[in-house]
C-alpha positions as CSV (number, residue, x, y, z in Angstrom):
1,X,-15.1,0.5,-5.8
2,X,-13.2,2.2,-8.6
3,X,-11.1,0.1,-10.9
4,X,-7.3,-0.1,-10.5
5,X,-5.7,2.1,-13.1
6,X,-2.7,0.6,-14.9
7,X,0.1,1.8,-17.1
8,X,1.7,-0.9,-19.3
9,X,5.3,-0.2,-20.6
10,X,7.0,-2.7,-22.9
11,X,8.9,-2.2,-26.2
12,X,7.6,-5.5,-27.6
13,X,4.3,-4.8,-29.2
14,X,3.0,-8.4,-28.8
15,X,3.7,-8.4,-25.1
16,X,2.2,-5.0,-24.6
17,X,-1.0,-5.9,-26.5
18,X,-1.3,-9.2,-24.7
19,X,-1.0,-7.6,-21.3
20,X,-3.5,-4.8,-22.2
21,X,-6.0,-7.3,-23.7
22,X,-5.8,-9.7,-20.7
23,X,-6.0,-6.9,-18.1
24,X,-9.0,-5.3,-19.7
25,X,-10.9,-8.5,-19.4
26,X,-11.3,-7.7,-15.7
27,X,-13.8,-5.1,-14.5
28,X,-11.6,-4.3,-11.5
29,X,-8.7,-3.1,-13.8
30,X,-8.6,-0.2,-16.3
31,X,-5.5,0.2,-18.5
32,X,-5.1,4.0,-18.8
33,X,-1.9,4.2,-20.8
34,X,0.7,2.2,-22.7
35,X,4.3,3.2,-23.4
36,X,7.1,1.8,-25.6
37,X,10.1,3.0,-23.6
38,X,11.1,4.4,-20.3
39,X,10.8,8.1,-21.2
40,X,7.2,7.6,-22.4
41,X,6.4,5.6,-19.3
42,X,7.5,8.4,-17.0
43,X,5.6,11.0,-19.0
44,X,2.4,8.9,-18.9
45,X,2.8,8.3,-15.2
46,X,3.4,12.0,-14.5
47,X,0.3,13.0,-16.4
48,X,-2.1,10.2,-15.4
49,X,-0.8,9.0,-12.0
50,X,-1.9,5.4,-12.4
51,X,-2.3,3.1,-9.4
52,X,0.1,0.5,-10.9
53,X,2.8,0.6,-13.6
54,X,3.9,-2.7,-15.2
55,X,7.4,-2.0,-16.5
56,X,9.5,-4.1,-18.9
57,X,13.0,-4.3,-17.4
58,X,14.9,-4.0,-20.7
59,X,13.3,-1.4,-23.0
60,X,14.7,1.7,-24.7
61,X,15.5,5.1,-23.1
62,X,17.0,3.6,-19.9
63,X,14.9,0.5,-19.3
64,X,12.9,-0.4,-16.3
65,X,15.3,1.1,-13.8
66,X,15.2,4.5,-15.4
67,X,11.4,4.3,-15.7
68,X,11.0,3.2,-12.1
69,X,13.1,6.1,-10.8
70,X,11.2,8.6,-12.8
71,X,7.8,7.3,-11.9
72,X,8.8,7.2,-8.2
73,X,9.8,10.9,-8.5
74,X,6.8,12.1,-10.5
75,X,4.1,9.8,-9.3
76,X,5.1,8.5,-5.9
77,X,1.8,6.8,-5.3
78,X,2.2,4.5,-8.3
79,X,3.1,1.0,-7.4
80,X,5.6,-0.5,-9.8
81,X,5.7,-4.1,-11.0
82,X,8.9,-5.1,-12.9
83,X,8.1,-7.5,-15.7
84,X,11.0,-9.3,-17.4
85,X,12.1,-12.4,-19.1
86,X,15.3,-12.2,-17.0
87,X,15.1,-13.8,-13.5
88,X,18.7,-13.3,-12.4
89,X,19.4,-11.8,-9.0
90,X,21.2,-8.7,-10.4
91,X,18.4,-7.7,-12.6
92,X,15.8,-8.2,-9.9
93,X,17.9,-6.3,-7.4
94,X,18.4,-3.4,-9.8
95,X,14.7,-3.0,-10.3
96,X,13.9,-3.2,-6.6
97,X,16.6,-0.6,-5.9
98,X,15.1,1.6,-8.5
99,X,11.8,1.5,-6.8
100,X,9.9,-1.5,-8.0
101,X,7.6,-3.1,-5.5
102,X,7.5,-6.4,-7.1
103,X,9.2,-8.5,-9.8
104,X,7.2,-10.8,-12.1
105,X,8.9,-13.0,-14.7
106,X,7.4,-13.0,-18.1
107,X,5.6,-16.2,-18.7
108,X,4.3,-16.4,-15.1
109,X,0.7,-16.3,-16.5
110,X,-2.0,-13.7,-16.4
111,X,-3.5,-15.0,-13.2
112,X,-0.2,-14.1,-11.5
113,X,0.0,-10.7,-13.1
114,X,-3.6,-9.9,-12.2
115,X,-3.0,-10.9,-8.6
116,X,0.1,-8.7,-8.6
117,X,-1.8,-5.7,-10.0
118,X,-4.6,-6.0,-7.6
119,X,-2.3,-6.8,-4.6
120,X,0.0,-3.9,-5.5
121,X,-2.8,-1.5,-5.7
122,X,-3.8,-2.5,-2.1
123,X,-0.2,-2.1,-1.0
124,X,0.5,-5.8,-0.8
125,X,3.1,-8.0,-2.7
126,X,1.5,-11.0,-4.3
């Protein structure tokens, strides 16, 4: 079985690096790209067509909603996980309306994120 390919997009370097480091500890996951804003996330997804994209909701160049819409357009097979410090209904609904398949609050823990990545790649919501 091939590893699940993942794009990580977050404007905060520490968050981005922590996600990448933690995900790469698992043989069933391969991080293929990182992005610091929505435009770069869309470009990377268009080029690499990852199985899963983890998108920060509030990042430059349009944020998670803009990235989600662009990824859905250019890489429709990519499952999108919104990742945010904000857990309000409006933010969650905006990401889901833009094409996110799942919403995970920052601080939920790596076990939860890994479960979301693997489940999303299989078409399930964790």
